[in-house]
KOLVO-137731 format. One line per field, with one value per residue (C-alpha): residue number from 0; residue in three letters; x negated, y negated, z negated. Coordinates in nm, 3 decimals. Layout:
# KOLVO-137731
resi	NUM ...
resn	ALA ...
X	X ...
Y	Y ...
Z	Z ...
# end
This chain:
# KOLVO-137731
resi	0 1 2 3 4 5 6 7 8 9 10 11 12 13 14 15 16 17 18 19 20 21 22 23 24 25 26 27 28 29 30 31 32 33 34 35 36 37 38 39 40 41 42 43 44 45 46 47 48 49 50 51 52 53 54 55 56 57 58 59 60 61 62 63 64 65 66 67 68 69 70 71 72 73 74 75 76 77 78 79 80 81 82 83 84 85 86 87 88 89 90 91 92 93 94 95 96 97 98 99 100 101 102 103 104 105 106 107 108 109 110 111 112 113 114 115 116 117 118 119 120 121 122 123 124 125 126 127 128 129 130 131 132 133 134 135 136 137 138 139 140 141 142 143 144 145 146 147 148 149 150 151 152 153 154 155 156 157 158 159 160 161 162 163 164 165 166 167 168 169 170 171 172 173 174 175 176 177 178 179 180 181 182
resn	UNK UNK UNK UNK UNK UNK UNK UNK UNK UNK UNK UNK UNK UNK UNK UNK UNK UNK UNK UNK UNK UNK UNK UNK UNK UNK UNK UNK UNK UNK UNK UNK UNK UNK UNK UNK UNK UNK UNK UNK UNK UNK UNK UNK UNK UNK UNK UNK UNK UNK UNK UNK UNK UNK UNK UNK UNK UNK UNK UNK UNK UNK UNK UNK UNK UNK UNK UNK UNK UNK UNK UNK UNK UNK UNK UNK UNK UNK UNK UNK UNK UNK UNK UNK UNK UNK UNK UNK UNK UNK UNK UNK UNK UNK UNK UNK UNK UNK UNK UNK UNK UNK UNK UNK UNK UNK UNK UNK UNK UNK UNK UNK UNK UNK UNK UNK UNK UNK UNK UNK UNK UNK UNK UNK UNK UNK UNK UNK UNK UNK UNK UNK UNK UNK UNK UNK UNK UNK UNK UNK UNK UNK UNK UNK UNK UNK UNK UNK UNK UNK UNK UNK UNK UNK UNK UNK UNK UNK UNK UNK UNK UNK UNK UNK UNK UNK UNK UNK UNK UNK UNK UNK UNK UNK UNK UNK UNK UNK UNK UNK UNK UNK UNK
X	11.787 12.011 11.903 12.127 11.961 11.611 11.698 11.846 11.529 11.305 11.515 11.492 11.118 11.064 11.277 11.082 10.750 10.874 10.982 10.638 10.459 10.677 10.609 10.234 10.239 10.442 10.196 9.898 10.060 10.132 9.772 9.639 9.861 9.730 9.361 9.372 9.252 9.225 9.463 9.748 9.698 9.814 9.632 9.427 9.476 9.520 9.208 9.156 9.129 9.385 9.704 10.006 10.271 10.586 10.911 11.269 11.483 11.781 11.728 11.960 12.108 12.218 11.960 11.763 11.390 11.135 10.766 10.679 10.917 10.653 10.364 10.170 10.238 10.065 10.275 10.249 10.424 10.486 10.601 10.773 11.046 11.241 11.131 10.763 10.636 10.335 10.570 10.806 10.512 10.371 10.693 10.713 10.353 10.407 10.733 10.567 10.282 10.537 10.721 10.394 10.305 10.654 10.573 10.269 10.327 10.629 10.673 10.852 10.948 11.003 11.180 11.085 11.337 11.617 11.975 12.116 12.318 12.014 11.818 12.104 12.138 11.763 11.755 12.053 11.898 11.566 11.738 11.564 11.744 11.498 11.596 11.459 11.400 11.563 11.342 11.560 11.431 11.065 11.019 10.841 10.625 10.538 10.425 10.211 10.078 10.185 10.114 10.164 10.332 10.288 10.103 10.050 9.919 9.826 9.863 9.708 9.863 9.750 9.930 9.618 9.563 9.333 9.360 9.513 9.574 9.687 9.787 9.905 9.837 9.697 9.587 9.225 9.292 9.241 9.572 9.594 9.246 9.348 9.653 9.446 9.209 9.502 9.682
Y	-1.331 -1.227 -1.222 -1.523 -1.726 -1.631 -1.744 -2.068 -2.134 -2.063 -2.293 -2.579 -2.528 -2.520 -2.832 -3.013 -2.921 -3.041 -3.376 -3.411 -3.337 -3.588 -3.855 -3.786 -3.813 -4.137 -4.286 -4.184 -4.337 -4.666 -4.693 -4.611 -4.879 -5.146 -5.069 -4.955 -5.132 -5.511 -5.521 -5.435 -5.765 -5.610 -5.710 -5.975 -6.332 -6.612 -6.820 -7.185 -7.218 -6.942 -7.018 -7.061 -6.793 -6.917 -6.889 -7.004 -7.051 -7.236 -7.489 -7.580 -7.864 -7.607 -7.723 -7.481 -7.526 -7.398 -7.449 -7.513 -7.812 -7.994 -7.930 -8.254 -8.347 -8.228 -7.992 -7.911 -7.591 -7.528 -7.179 -7.173 -7.024 -7.167 -6.886 -6.967 -7.199 -7.331 -7.397 -7.598 -7.795 -7.882 -7.964 -8.329 -8.386 -8.213 -8.404 -8.738 -8.668 -8.557 -8.889 -9.087 -8.913 -8.871 -9.077 -8.866 -8.523 -8.294 -8.115 -7.781 -7.649 -7.271 -7.100 -6.734 -6.471 -6.677 -6.731 -7.059 -7.096 -7.049 -7.301 -7.554 -7.517 -7.573 -7.871 -8.033 -7.976 -8.128 -8.412 -8.324 -8.380 -8.261 -7.972 -7.629 -7.342 -7.034 -6.724 -6.489 -6.177 -6.281 -6.270 -6.605 -6.552 -6.209 -6.357 -6.604 -6.321 -6.490 -6.256 -6.502 -6.833 -7.120 -7.154 -7.470 -7.480 -7.772 -7.714 -7.957 -8.106 -7.806 -7.558 -7.426 -7.391 -7.664 -7.599 -7.319 -7.340 -7.022 -7.129 -7.439 -7.781 -8.021 -8.382 -8.260 -8.094 -8.339 -8.272 -8.632 -8.600 -8.274 -8.440 -8.736 -8.494 -8.322 -8.630
Z	-1.733 -1.446 -1.082 -1.011 -1.288 -1.161 -0.807 -0.938 -1.145 -0.843 -0.623 -0.872 -0.916 -0.539 -0.497 -0.772 -0.611 -0.271 -0.420 -0.583 -0.255 -0.069 -0.334 -0.313 0.067 0.053 -0.198 0.013 0.322 0.140 0.019 0.366 0.525 0.287 0.346 0.708 1.018 1.026 1.320 1.087 0.905 0.578 0.264 0.442 0.329 0.579 0.633 0.722 1.099 1.167 1.357 1.130 1.194 1.367 1.176 1.204 0.894 0.756 0.479 0.192 0.400 0.661 0.917 1.132 1.077 1.326 1.252 1.618 1.618 1.412 1.651 1.688 1.326 1.009 0.795 0.426 0.315 -0.054 -0.160 -0.500 -0.720 -1.013 -1.248 -1.179 -1.455 -1.255 -0.961 -1.179 -1.322 -0.978 -0.789 -0.909 -0.792 -0.456 -0.407 -0.483 -0.241 0.019 -0.020 0.002 0.331 0.476 0.787 0.877 0.725 0.735 0.402 0.390 0.047 0.072 -0.216 -0.234 -0.335 -0.488 -0.381 -0.254 -0.577 -0.799 -0.594 -0.602 -0.981 -1.027 -0.791 -0.968 -1.311 -1.199 -1.006 -0.678 -0.350 -0.084 0.145 0.060 0.301 0.154 0.189 -0.014 0.167 0.158 0.535 0.560 0.252 0.390 0.723 0.530 0.310 -0.012 -0.303 -0.588 -0.655 -0.615 -0.285 -0.081 0.274 0.497 0.870 1.118 1.434 1.640 1.415 1.241 0.867 0.735 0.362 0.156 -0.217 -0.388 -0.735 -0.912 -0.766 -1.023 -1.003 -0.978 -0.642 -0.353 -0.173 -0.049 0.103 0.269 0.419 0.542 0.715 0.886 1.015
# end
């Protein structure tokens, strides 16, 4: 093995070790960030009684939606995606309840991670015509600490969470009662 080949081998080995150390440090940092101080808010689920995070977004009808615009009115937020089987199963029920309470409760359907075209195709196929907030980047779901879909949250007139359901809504879950309590 020539001197040039030995130096090249040492350089590659040193480079590989440096990449490994950097990856180890990045992994350690990511774990530390997720379990660090409560002030960071990472990894902590939202609890009933907490203030709902403010957001501004555009819905599929092109309207700007701002959560604070609904202060004084109860709000139901449903996070979903078309690839999520439990989401698809629960949407007709959530939509029906939203229609039943439309005079007293504002319902915001938030699609997580899908494009406007994908959402439109799904809505057309299912024959739904309600506006959907498009959270393609996950900013809103991140603020609400959504880690799985579907998720439904009821926010009272003061902007505080009253009820939080992480998982599929079924007829056994008293969503109507939750809405009545929040009106």
